[in-house]
C-alpha positions in Angstrom: -0.2 -0.3 0.5 1.3 3.7 -0.9 1.1 6.1 1.9 1.0 10.0 1.2 3.5 12.4 2.4 3.5 15.2 2.3 6.6 17.7 2.9 5.7 21.3 4.7 8.4 23.0 4.5 9.7 26.7 2.5 10.9 26.1 -0.9 14.6 25.8 -0.3 14.0 22.7 1.6 12.2 21.0 -1.3 14.3 21.8 -3.5 17.9 20.0 -1.0 15.1 17.3 0.2 13.3 15.7 -2.7 15.4 13.6 -4.5 17.7 12.4 -1.2 14.6 12.0 1.0 12.9 9.8 -2.1 16.0 8.1 -2.6 16.1 7.1 1.1 12.2 6.3 0.7 12.8 3.4 -1.7 15.9 2.8 -0.2 13.6 1.3 2.8 11.3 -0.2 0.7 7.9 2.3 1.1 5.7 3.0 -2.0 5.0 6.9 -1.3 3.5 9.8 -3.0 5.7 12.8 -1.9 4.4 16.0 -2.9 4.4 19.4 -1.7 0.7 19.5 -1.9 -2.6 17.1 -1.3 -6.0 17.1 0.5 -5.2 17.3 4.5 -7.3 14.3 4.7 -5.1 12.0 2.6 -2.3 12.3 4.5 -0.3 9.6 6.4 2.7 11.5 6.8 3.8 15.4 7.1 7.8 16.0 6.7 7.9 20.1 8.3 9.6 23.4 8.6 8.0 26.4 9.8 7.2 29.0 6.6 5.6 26.4 4.7 1.9 26.2 4.1 0.0 24.8 7.5 -0.8 26.9 10.0 -3.4 24.9 10.9 -2.9 20.7 12.0 -6.4 20.0 12.8 -7.9 19.2 9.1 -5.2 16.2 8.8 -7.3 13.7 10.5 -5.3 10.6 9.2 -1.6 12.0 10.0 0.0 9.1 11.7 3.1 11.9 12.7 4.5 15.0 11.9 8.9 14.9 11.2 10.4 17.9 12.0 13.5 19.2 10.5 14.8 21.0 12.8 16.2 19.8 16.4 14.7 22.6 17.9 11.2 22.2 18.4 9.9 25.4 20.5 8.6 26.8 17.6 6.7 24.3 16.6 5.0 23.1 20.0 3.6 26.0 20.5 0.5 25.5 18.0 -2.3 24.2 20.0 -4.2 22.8 16.3 -0.5 19.4 16.2 -2.1 17.2 18.2 -0.8 14.1 16.8 2.9 12.4 17.1 5.4 14.8 16.1 8.8 14.0 15.9 12.4 16.0 16.1 14.8 15.6 14.1 18.1 13.7 15.0 20.5 13.9 12.3 23.9 11.8 12.1 25.0 14.8 9.5 23.6 17.7 11.9 25.7 16.2 15.0 28.9 15.9 13.1 28.6 19.6 12.2 27.8 20.7 15.6 30.6 18.8 17.3 33.3 19.9 14.2 32.2 23.2 15.6 32.2 23.0 19.5 35.6 21.1 19.4 37.2 23.9 16.7 36.3 27.1 19.5 36.8 25.4 22.0 40.4 24.7 21.0 40.7 28.6 20.0 39.8 29.1 23.3 42.0 26.4 25.1 45.3 27.5 22.8 44.8 31.3 23.1 45.1 31.5 18.9 42.8 35.2 18.8 46.3 36.8 20.6 48.7 35.3 18.0 46.4 35.8 15.1 46.2 39.4 16.1 49.5 39.8 17.0 51.9 42.9 16.5 55.2 42.3 15.3 57.9 41.9 17.5 55.1 40.4 20.1 57.3 37.6 21.6 54.9 35.9 24.3 55.8 32.2 24.7 53.7 31.2 27.3 52.1 27.9 26.4 48.4 27.5 27.0 48.0 24.3 29.3 47.5 21.0 28.3 43.9 20.0 27.6 43.5 17.8 30.7 43.8 20.5 32.2 40.9 22.9 31.4 37.2 22.2 32.3 34.8 22.2 29.8 30.9 22.1 30.6 28.8 21.0 28.7 24.9 22.2 29.7 22.4 20.0 28.0 23.1 16.1 27.2 20.9 15.8 24.4 22.4 13.1 20.9 24.0 17.2 20.0 25.6 17.6 23.7 26.8 13.9 24.3 28.3 13.7 20.9 30.3 17.2 21.4 31.0 16.0 24.7 32.6 12.8 24.0 34.7 14.4 21.3 35.7 17.1 24.0 37.1 13.9 26.3 38.8 12.3 24.1 41.1 14.6 23.5 41.5 14.6 27.0 39.5 18.5 28.7 38.2 17.6 31.8 34.8 17.6 30.9 31.2 18.1 32.3 27.6 17.9 31.6 24.4 18.9 32.7 21.2 17.9 31.7 17.5 17.9 32.9 17.7 14.0 33.5 20.1 12.3 35.1 22.6 10.9 32.5 25.3 8.3 32.6 27.8 8.9 29.2 31.5 7.4 29.3 34.4 9.6 30.3 32.2 12.6 31.1 30.9 13.7 34.7 27.2 13.4 34.4 25.3 16.3 36.6 21.6 16.8 37.1 19.3 19.1 39.0 19.8 22.9 40.4 22.7 21.8 42.3 24.2 19.9 39.5 23.9 23.0 37.0 25.5 25.2 39.5 28.3 22.6 40.0 29.0 22.6 36.3 28.7 26.4 35.5 31.0 27.7 38.6 33.8 25.0 37.5 34.0 25.4 33.6 36.7 27.7 32.1 34.9 27.1 28.8 31.1 26.5 28.8 29.4 24.9 25.6 25.1 25.7 25.4 23.5 23.0 24.1 20.3 23.4 25.9 16.6 23.8 24.2 14.4 26.5 24.9 12.1 26.4 27.4 10.8 28.3 30.2 13.5 26.7 32.8 15.9 27.7 30.5 15.7 30.8 28.9 18.0 33.3 30.1 19.8 30.8 31.8 23.1 32.2 31.6 22.2 35.6 33.0 24.4 38.2 35.9 24.0 35.7 38.7 25.1 33.0 36.7 28.0 34.2 35.0 29.2 36.1 38.7 29.7 31.7 39.3 32.2 31.0 36.6 36.1 30.8 37.2 36.9 34.5 36.1 38.5 35.1 32.5 35.7 32.0 31.3 34.9 30.9 27.7 31.4 30.7 26.5 30.5 29.1 23.3 26.9 29.3 22.8 25.3 27.2 19.4 22.3 26.4 21.5 19.3 29.3 22.0 20.3 32.8 21.5 17.5 33.1 24.6 19.5 31.4 26.7 21.7 33.9 27.7 21.2 37.9 29.0 23.1 39.4 26.7 23.2 42.9 28.7 24.3 40.6 31.2 27.0 38.9 29.3 28.1 42.3 27.7 28.4 43.5 31.2 30.4 40.6 32.4 32.9 40.3 29.1 33.5 44.4 30.1 34.0 43.9 33.7 36.5 40.4 32.7 34.6 37.9 34.7 33.9 36.9 31.6 37.5 36.8 28.5 35.4 35.5 25.4 32.5 34.4 24.0 31.8 32.7 20.6 28.5 33.2 19.8 26.2 31.2 16.9 22.3 31.7 17.8 20.7 35.1 19.3 17.4 36.7 19.6 17.2 38.4 16.6 18.7 36.5 13.5 20.0 38.0 11.5 22.1 39.8 13.8 21.3 43.4 14.0 24.1 45.2 12.3 23.9 48.1 15.5 23.9 44.7 18.2 27.2 45.6 20.4 27.8 42.3 20.3 29.2 42.6 16.5 31.6 45.4 18.1 33.2 43.5 20.9 36.4 42.9 21.3 35.8 39.7 23.0 32.7 38.3 21.2 33.3 36.5 18.2 29.2 36.1 16.0 29.2 33.2 13.8 26.0 33.4 11.7 24.0 30.5 12.6 26.5 28.0 10.6 26.9 25.5 13.9 25.0 22.9 12.2 22.8 22.4 9.8 20.1 19.3 8.7 21.6 17.7 6.1 19.7 16.5 3.7 21.5 13.3 2.7 21.4 11.9 6.4 18.1 13.4 7.6 16.3 11.6 4.8 17.0 8.1 6.2 16.3 9.4 9.6 12.9 10.5 8.1 12.7 7.4 5.8 12.9 5.4 9.1 10.4 6.9 11.0 7.9 6.2 8.4 8.4 2.8 7.9 8.3 2.5 11.6 4.7 4.0 11.6 4.3 1.4 9.0 5.4 -1.6 10.9 3.6 -0.6 13.9 6.7 0.3 16.0 7.3 3.0 18.0 8.5 6.2 16.5 12.2 7.7 17.1 13.0 11.0 19.2 9.4 11.5 19.8 8.7 15.3 21.7 7.9 15.3 25.5 5.1 18.1 24.9 5.7 18.8 28.2 9.1 19.2 28.9 8.8 21.0 25.1 11.6 19.3 23.6 
């Protein structure tokens, strides 16, 4: 039996995904009608990203699942008409890209590379950085992305700790949970990586109080969500020297306005939301597997907990 799959996302996504998704569905043995338009009551699965055509999911009465193209779903779960099972995207290519960004910028801050890149002629400071084993790195958020980044850093012999809402055990990572655990990781991190989802509990998690807990001149890497950080508090902590540097990939408003103080601050690096993205070739396989599971009556992968928001 054929299934109807509606691809509802901005046009650029369809251009990137059409061929990989058709190939992945064929490889999974799924006979599918894959289109960007369909009558709602005929749709079995919706592959979705905000910016497509659907704002009301109520007419999709026969839809077995909505399969997000995004890892973050905070802009999707707030839709009250979405009552179908929702799966977030956990894409191996996205995980690889995020790990590369985190490791690259962690090494940059660890080795003090910025000072060498901006050094004036004749500057000759032969102070070597500590070994990675003596640099403490904290990762807030130990989902698929955070766990992979934390393990890659641990493989380089950094002293890595991590925090998640629920207790976890991850090889080579000292794992914490709960409010006391969160303070412990923040207070002990020379480099702090933010990979938490955006929820009411995580918004402005890094604020004046939590920034004051960090070791003096610590570095912050944020490829997670811009709203995790109180911008004004971070700027103030940078100006006093409490925080030594910040590399930020995500912001409250994107593109980051040209007049925003982050652009001009000497200890802030702005990257334009490139830490990672959904990769069509690998993500298509994840989508096809979830459709296969739906048709086989098996549990969907990566279902969103509506109460938790991710």
